[in-house]
SETIDREN-391811 format. One record per residue: y, x, z of N, C-alpha, C, O in turn; residue number from 0. Coordinates in nm, 3 decimals. Layout:
REM SETIDREN-391811
r nY=Y, nX=X, nZ=Z, caY=Y, caX=X, caZ=Z, cY=Y, cX=X, cZ=Z, oY=Y, oX=X, oZ=Z, pos=NUM
...
REM end
This chain:
REM SETIDREN-391811
r nY=2.581, nX=1.142, nZ=-1.497, caY=2.634, caX=1.037, caZ=-1.408, cY=2.660, cX=0.907, cZ=-1.497, oY=2.692, oX=0.916, oZ=-1.616, pos=0
r nY=2.644, nX=0.791, nZ=-1.431, caY=2.675, caX=0.664, caZ=-1.497, cY=2.820, cX=0.652, cZ=-1.536, oY=2.908, oX=0.675, oZ=-1.454, pos=1
r nY=2.846, nX=0.618, nZ=-1.660, caY=2.981, caX=0.608, caZ=-1.703, cY=3.029, cX=0.467, cZ=-1.718, oY=3.150, oX=0.443, oZ=-1.710, pos=2
r nY=2.945, nX=0.373, nZ=-1.739, caY=2.994, caX=0.230, caZ=-1.754, cY=2.964, cX=0.155, cZ=-1.622, oY=2.883, oX=0.197, oZ=-1.539, pos=3
r nY=3.033, nX=0.044, nZ=-1.611, caY=3.013, caX=-0.038, caZ=-1.495, cY=2.868, cX=-0.088, cZ=-1.487, oY=2.814, oX=-0.092, oZ=-1.377, pos=4
r nY=2.803, nX=-0.124, nZ=-1.595, caY=2.668, caX=-0.168, caZ=-1.595, cY=2.576, cX=-0.056, cZ=-1.545, oY=2.488, oX=-0.078, oZ=-1.463, pos=5
r nY=2.599, nX=0.066, nZ=-1.597, caY=2.514, caX=0.175, caZ=-1.556, cY=2.533, cX=0.207, cZ=-1.404, oY=2.435, oX=0.238, oZ=-1.336, pos=6
r nY=2.648, nX=0.200, nZ=-1.356, caY=2.681, caX=0.220, caZ=-1.206, cY=2.600, cX=0.119, cZ=-1.124, oY=2.537, oX=0.152, oZ=-1.023, pos=7
r nY=2.606, nX=-0.003, nZ=-1.172, caY=2.545, caX=-0.111, caZ=-1.093, cY=2.396, cX=-0.092, cZ=-1.103, oY=2.329, oX=-0.120, oZ=-1.003, pos=8
r nY=2.335, nX=-0.048, nZ=-1.212, caY=2.180, caX=-0.031, caZ=-1.223, cY=2.151, cX=0.088, cZ=-1.135, oY=2.045, oX=0.089, oZ=-1.072, pos=9
r nY=2.238, nX=0.190, nZ=-1.125, caY=2.202, caX=0.302, caZ=-1.037, cY=2.202, cX=0.255, cZ=-0.892, oY=2.118, oX=0.298, oZ=-0.813, pos=10
r nY=2.293, nX=0.171, nZ=-0.857, caY=2.297, caX=0.117, caZ=-0.717, cY=2.167, cX=0.035, cZ=-0.692, oY=2.103, oX=0.051, oZ=-0.588, pos=11
r nY=2.130, nX=-0.050, nZ=-0.786, caY=2.014, caX=-0.133, caZ=-0.769, cY=1.888, cX=-0.043, cZ=-0.758, oY=1.801, oX=-0.064, oZ=-0.673, pos=12
r nY=1.884, nX=0.057, nZ=-0.846, caY=1.767, caX=0.147, caZ=-0.845, cY=1.752, cX=0.208, cZ=-0.713, oY=1.638, oX=0.213, oZ=-0.665, pos=13
r nY=1.856, nX=0.258, nZ=-0.645, caY=1.850, caX=0.323, caZ=-0.513, cY=1.795, cX=0.223, cZ=-0.412, oY=1.704, oX=0.254, oZ=-0.335, pos=14
r nY=1.855, nX=0.099, nZ=-0.415, caY=1.808, caX=-0.006, caZ=-0.323, cY=1.662, cX=-0.033, cZ=-0.338, oY=1.589, oX=-0.044, oZ=-0.240, pos=15
r nY=1.618, nX=-0.045, nZ=-0.465, caY=1.471, caX=-0.075, caZ=-0.490, cY=1.390, cX=0.043, cZ=-0.449, oY=1.282, oX=0.025, oZ=-0.392, pos=16
r nY=1.436, nX=0.163, nZ=-0.474, caY=1.362, caX=0.287, caZ=-0.434, cY=1.334, cX=0.282, cZ=-0.280, oY=1.220, oX=0.303, oZ=-0.237, pos=17
r nY=1.436, nX=0.257, nZ=-0.204, caY=1.424, caX=0.259, caZ=-0.062, cY=1.334, cX=0.146, cZ=-0.011, oY=1.255, oX=0.165, oZ=0.082, pos=18
r nY=1.345, nX=0.029, nZ=-0.071, caY=1.260, caX=-0.080, caZ=-0.043, cY=1.118, cX=-0.053, cZ=-0.071, oY=1.032, oX=-0.079, oZ=0.013, pos=19
r nY=1.091, nX=0.000, nZ=-0.187, caY=0.954, caX=0.035, caZ=-0.226, cY=0.896, cX=0.145, cZ=-0.141, oY=0.776, oX=0.144, oZ=-0.115, pos=20
r nY=0.980, nX=0.244, nZ=-0.094, caY=0.933, caX=0.348, caZ=-0.015, cY=0.882, cX=0.290, cZ=0.115, oY=0.778, oX=0.336, oZ=0.164, pos=21
r nY=0.943, nX=0.201, nZ=0.170, caY=0.906, caX=0.131, caZ=0.296, cY=0.775, cX=0.060, cZ=0.278, oY=0.685, oX=0.072, oZ=0.361, pos=22
r nY=0.762, nX=-0.016, nZ=0.168, caY=0.640, caX=-0.096, caZ=0.141, cY=0.528, cX=-0.005, cZ=0.119, oY=0.417, oX=-0.031, oZ=0.166, pos=23
r nY=0.551, nX=0.110, nZ=0.045, caY=0.439, caX=0.201, caZ=0.016, cY=0.399, cX=0.265, cZ=0.150, oY=0.279, oX=0.273, oZ=0.179, pos=24
r nY=0.492, nX=0.309, nZ=0.232, caY=0.460, caX=0.361, caZ=0.365, cY=0.375, cX=0.263, cZ=0.442, oY=0.271, oX=0.302, oZ=0.496, pos=25
r nY=0.411, nX=0.143, nZ=0.447, caY=0.334, caX=0.041, caZ=0.525, cY=0.190, cX=0.032, cZ=0.472, oY=0.096, oX=0.030, oZ=0.552, pos=26
r nY=0.172, nX=0.025, nZ=0.343, caY=0.047, caX=0.013, caZ=0.286, cY=-0.046, cX=0.136, cZ=0.317, oY=-0.166, oX=0.123, oZ=0.341, pos=27
r nY=0.016, nX=0.252, nZ=0.315, caY=-0.060, caX=0.374, caZ=0.346, cY=-0.090, cX=0.371, cZ=0.497, oY=-0.197, oX=0.422, oZ=0.531, pos=28
r nY=-0.014, nX=0.322, nZ=0.587, caY=-0.041, caX=0.311, caZ=0.723, cY=-0.163, cX=0.229, cZ=0.745, oY=-0.255, oX=0.266, oZ=0.818, pos=29
r nY=-0.164, nX=0.112, nZ=0.677, caY=-0.284, caX=0.019, caZ=0.701, cY=-0.414, cX=0.084, cZ=0.648, oY=-0.522, oX=0.069, oZ=0.706, pos=30
r nY=-0.400, nX=0.156, nZ=0.534, caY=-0.513, caX=0.231, caZ=0.488, cY=-0.567, cX=0.340, cZ=0.589, oY=-0.687, oX=0.357, oZ=0.611, pos=31
r nY=-0.467, nX=0.409, nZ=0.647, caY=-0.501, caX=0.509, caZ=0.741, cY=-0.565, cX=0.450, cZ=0.867, oY=-0.653, oX=0.510, oZ=0.929, pos=32
r nY=-0.519, nX=0.332, nZ=0.903, caY=-0.582, caX=0.268, caZ=1.020, cY=-0.735, cX=0.240, cZ=0.996, oY=-0.819, oX=0.258, oZ=1.084, pos=33
r nY=-0.762, nX=0.197, nZ=0.876, caY=-0.902, caX=0.174, caZ=0.841, cY=-0.983, cX=0.307, cZ=0.846, oY=-1.094, oX=0.312, oZ=0.897, pos=34
r nY=-0.923, nX=0.411, nZ=0.793, caY=-1.000, caX=0.538, caZ=0.784, cY=-1.008, cX=0.592, cZ=0.939, oY=-1.111, oX=0.649, oZ=0.975, pos=35
r nY=-0.911, nX=0.575, nZ=1.018, caY=-0.925, caX=0.618, caZ=1.147, cY=-1.032, cX=0.545, cZ=1.222, oY=-1.110, oX=0.606, oZ=1.295, pos=36
r nY=-1.035, nX=0.410, nZ=1.205, caY=-1.143, caX=0.333, caZ=1.268, cY=-1.282, cX=0.377, cZ=1.217, oY=-1.377, oX=0.383, oZ=1.295, pos=37
r nY=-1.297, nX=0.406, nZ=1.085, caY=-1.422, caX=0.453, caZ=1.037, cY=-1.463, cX=0.588, cZ=1.099, oY=-1.579, oX=0.610, oZ=1.136, pos=38
r nY=-1.365, nX=0.676, nZ=1.107, caY=-1.387, caX=0.808, caZ=1.176, cY=-1.437, cX=0.792, cZ=1.321, oY=-1.524, oX=0.864, oZ=1.367, pos=39
r nY=-1.379, nX=0.696, nZ=1.387, caY=-1.420, caX=0.676, caZ=1.529, cY=-1.564, cX=0.620, cZ=1.540, oY=-1.628, oX=0.633, oZ=1.644, pos=40
r nY=-1.611, nX=0.561, nZ=1.437, caY=-1.746, caX=0.507, caZ=1.430, cY=-1.767, cX=0.365, cZ=1.481, oY=-1.881, oX=0.320, oZ=1.496, pos=41
r nY=-1.650, nX=0.293, nZ=1.509, caY=-1.660, caX=0.164, caZ=1.559, cY=-1.650, cX=0.061, cZ=1.439, oY=-1.544, oX=0.041, oZ=1.381, pos=42
r nY=-1.768, nX=-0.002, nZ=1.406, caY=-1.771, caX=-0.081, caZ=1.294, cY=-1.682, cX=-0.210, cZ=1.302, oY=-1.623, oX=-0.255, oZ=1.204, pos=43
r nY=-1.676, nX=-0.266, nZ=1.429, caY=-1.599, caX=-0.390, caZ=1.444, cY=-1.458, cX=-0.361, cZ=1.420, oY=-1.392, oX=-0.437, oZ=1.349, pos=44
r nY=-1.402, nX=-0.251, nZ=1.476, caY=-1.263, caX=-0.212, caZ=1.461, cY=-1.235, cX=-0.186, cZ=1.314, oY=-1.135, oX=-0.233, oZ=1.259, pos=45
r nY=-1.329, nX=-0.108, nZ=1.250, caY=-1.313, caX=-0.080, caZ=1.110, cY=-1.309, cX=-0.202, cZ=1.022, oY=-1.233, oX=-0.205, oZ=0.925, pos=46
r nY=-1.387, nX=-0.299, nZ=1.052, caY=-1.400, caX=-0.414, caZ=0.975, cY=-1.263, cX=-0.499, cZ=0.993, oY=-1.207, oX=-0.552, oZ=0.897, pos=47
r nY=-1.218, nX=-0.504, nZ=1.121, caY=-1.091, caX=-0.573, caZ=1.141, cY=-0.978, cX=-0.512, cZ=1.075, oY=-0.894, oX=-0.581, oZ=1.018, pos=48
r nY=-0.969, nX=-0.375, nZ=1.080, caY=-0.858, caX=-0.297, caZ=1.017, cY=-0.873, cX=-0.320, cZ=0.864, oY=-0.770, oX=-0.328, oZ=0.797, pos=49
r nY=-0.990, nX=-0.329, nZ=0.807, caY=-1.003, caX=-0.345, caZ=0.660, cY=-0.951, cX=-0.489, cZ=0.627, oY=-0.872, oX=-0.507, oZ=0.534, pos=50
r nY=-0.997, nX=-0.589, nZ=0.706, caY=-0.948, caX=-0.722, caZ=0.681, cY=-0.795, cX=-0.739, cZ=0.683, oY=-0.737, oX=-0.819, oZ=0.610, pos=51
r nY=-0.729, nX=-0.654, nZ=0.777, caY=-0.583, caX=-0.655, caZ=0.782, cY=-0.524, cX=-0.588, cZ=0.656, oY=-0.423, oX=-0.634, oZ=0.603, pos=52
r nY=-0.587, nX=-0.476, nZ=0.607, caY=-0.539, caX=-0.398, caZ=0.505, cY=-0.548, cX=-0.465, cZ=0.366, oY=-0.465, oX=-0.437, oZ=0.279, pos=53
r nY=-0.643, nX=-0.547, nZ=0.347, caY=-0.672, caX=-0.603, caZ=0.203, cY=-0.546, cX=-0.684, cZ=0.159, oY=-0.496, oX=-0.660, oZ=0.049, pos=54
r nY=-0.492, nX=-0.778, nZ=0.240, caY=-0.383, caX=-0.855, caZ=0.196, cY=-0.257, cX=-0.761, cZ=0.170, oY=-0.180, oX=-0.786, oZ=0.078, pos=55
r nY=-0.239, nX=-0.661, nZ=0.247, caY=-0.124, caX=-0.570, caZ=0.223, cY=-0.141, cX=-0.496, cZ=0.090, oY=-0.045, oX=-0.478, oZ=0.016, pos=56
r nY=-0.265, nX=-0.452, nZ=0.059, caY=-0.288, caX=-0.386, caZ=-0.071, cY=-0.268, cX=-0.487, cZ=-0.179, oY=-0.203, oX=-0.457, oZ=-0.279, pos=57
r nY=-0.322, nX=-0.605, nZ=-0.165, caY=-0.306, caX=-0.704, caZ=-0.268, cY=-0.160, cX=-0.737, cZ=-0.301, oY=-0.119, oX=-0.748, oZ=-0.417, pos=58
r nY=-0.080, nX=-0.752, nZ=-0.185, caY=0.064, caX=-0.772, caZ=-0.204, cY=0.133, cX=-0.664, cZ=-0.284, oY=0.217, oX=-0.689, oZ=-0.370, pos=59
r nY=0.093, nX=-0.541, nZ=-0.253, caY=0.155, caX=-0.427, caZ=-0.314, cY=0.133, cX=-0.436, cZ=-0.459, oY=0.227, oX=-0.412, oZ=-0.535, pos=60
r nY=0.008, nX=-0.470, nZ=-0.508, caY=-0.025, caX=-0.483, caZ=-0.640, cY=0.048, cX=-0.594, cZ=-0.709, oY=0.093, oX=-0.578, oZ=-0.822, pos=61
r nY=0.059, nX=-0.708, nZ=-0.643, caY=0.129, caX=-0.830, caZ=-0.699, cY=0.276, cX=-0.800, cZ=-0.717, oY=0.336, oX=-0.847, oZ=-0.814, pos=62
r nY=0.335, nX=-0.722, nZ=-0.627, caY=0.479, caX=-0.688, caZ=-0.631, cY=0.509, cX=-0.576, cZ=-0.730, oY=0.625, oX=-0.544, oZ=-0.755, pos=63
r nY=0.401, nX=-0.515, nZ=-0.788, caY=0.429, caX=-0.405, caZ=-0.891, cY=0.444, cX=-0.273, cZ=-0.822, oY=0.486, oX=-0.177, oZ=-0.887, pos=64
r nY=0.413, nX=-0.263, nZ=-0.692, caY=0.425, caX=-0.130, caZ=-0.634, cY=0.319, cX=-0.035, cZ=-0.674, oY=0.344, oX=0.084, oZ=-0.690, pos=65
r nY=0.197, nX=-0.087, nZ=-0.692, caY=0.083, caX=-0.018, caZ=-0.747, cY=0.017, cX=-0.102, cZ=-0.846, oY=0.038, oX=-0.224, oZ=-0.850, pos=66
r nY=-0.072, nX=-0.036, nZ=-0.937, caY=-0.142, caX=-0.109, caZ=-1.037, cY=-0.252, cX=-0.186, cZ=-0.976, oY=-0.302, oX=-0.146, oZ=-0.871, pos=67
r nY=-0.296, nX=-0.299, nZ=-1.038, caY=-0.393, caX=-0.380, caZ=-0.975, cY=-0.532, cX=-0.304, cZ=-0.979, oY=-0.615, oX=-0.325, oZ=-0.890, pos=68
r nY=-0.557, nX=-0.220, nZ=-1.076, caY=-0.680, caX=-0.141, caZ=-1.066, cY=-0.680, cX=-0.045, cZ=-0.947, oY=-0.783, oX=-0.025, oZ=-0.882, pos=69
r nY=-0.561, nX=0.017, nZ=-0.919, caY=-0.550, caX=0.100, caZ=-0.806, cY=-0.570, cX=0.025, cZ=-0.677, oY=-0.626, oX=0.082, oZ=-0.584, pos=70
r nY=-0.531, nX=-0.089, nZ=-0.667, caY=-0.555, caX=-0.173, caZ=-0.553, cY=-0.697, cX=-0.199, cZ=-0.541, oY=-0.750, oX=-0.192, oZ=-0.430, pos=71
r nY=-0.768, nX=-0.230, nZ=-0.649, caY=-0.909, caX=-0.261, caZ=-0.641, cY=-0.984, cX=-0.137, cZ=-0.600, oY=-1.078, oX=-0.145, oZ=-0.522, pos=72
r nY=-0.944, nX=-0.024, nZ=-0.652, caY=-1.011, caX=0.108, caZ=-0.614, cY=-0.993, cX=0.136, cZ=-0.469, oY=-1.089, oX=0.177, oZ=-0.403, pos=73
r nY=-0.876, nX=0.117, nZ=-0.415, caY=-0.853, caX=0.142, caZ=-0.271, cY=-0.946, cX=0.050, cZ=-0.189, oY=-1.014, oX=0.096, oZ=-0.097, pos=74
r nY=-0.950, nX=-0.082, nZ=-0.224, caY=-1.029, caX=-0.177, caZ=-0.149, cY=-1.178, cX=-0.148, cZ=-0.156, oY=-1.252, oX=-0.164, oZ=-0.059, pos=75
r nY=-1.220, nX=-0.104, nZ=-0.276, caY=-1.361, caX=-0.069, caZ=-0.294, cY=-1.398, cX=0.050, cZ=-0.209, oY=-1.499, oX=0.050, oZ=-0.138, pos=76
r nY=-1.317, nX=0.150, nZ=-0.218, caY=-1.360, caX=0.270, caZ=-0.146, cY=-1.356, cX=0.257, cZ=0.002, oY=-1.436, oX=0.317, oZ=0.074, pos=77
r nY=-1.260, nX=0.174, nZ=0.050, caY=-1.249, caX=0.148, caZ=0.195, cY=-1.371, cX=0.069, cZ=0.240, oY=-1.433, oX=0.098, oZ=0.341, pos=78
r nY=-1.403, nX=-0.038, nZ=0.156, caY=-1.511, caX=-0.121, caZ=0.185, cY=-1.650, cX=-0.049, cZ=0.188, oY=-1.736, oX=-0.086, oZ=0.268, pos=79
r nY=-1.669, nX=0.047, nZ=0.106, caY=-1.791, caX=0.132, caZ=0.106, cY=-1.794, cX=0.205, cZ=0.223, oY=-1.904, oX=0.221, oZ=0.278, pos=80
r nY=-1.681, nX=0.259, nZ=0.278, caY=-1.689, caX=0.346, caZ=0.406, cY=-1.711, cX=0.249, cZ=0.526, oY=-1.779, oX=0.289, oZ=0.622, pos=81
r nY=-1.664, nX=0.140, nZ=0.525, caY=-1.676, caX=0.043, caZ=0.635, cY=-1.832, cX=0.000, cZ=0.640, oY=-1.895, oX=0.002, oZ=0.746, pos=82
r nY=-1.884, nX=-0.035, nZ=0.527, caY=-2.021, caX=-0.081, caZ=0.523, cY=-2.127, cX=0.028, cZ=0.557, oY=-2.239, oX=-0.001, oZ=0.597, pos=83
r nY=-2.082, nX=0.152, nZ=0.538, caY=-2.172, caX=0.269, caZ=0.557, cY=-2.196, cX=0.297, cZ=0.713, oY=-2.288, oX=0.368, oZ=0.753, pos=84
r nY=-2.105, nX=0.232, nZ=0.794, caY=-2.118, caX=0.248, caZ=0.938, cY=-2.243, cX=0.183, cZ=0.996, oY=-2.266, oX=0.190, oZ=1.117, pos=85
REM end
């Protein structure tokens, strides 16, 4: 357990950041799942629209340090391949 005032404060901050990041990560995954669901339904227009909505969310996640920039690029690349394959 944290023994100093500084350590207690950092523990509080870490919990706040963890909860904030969990929400952001969940939102990003939801946008990705929307693209995958549209691809599974076979509707190219819906899939492209969902992809266009997901890209800025993925980019923001990378810029905020939630995920690595290469992981964001990998997500976008794999989603784009599936959308274009329709």
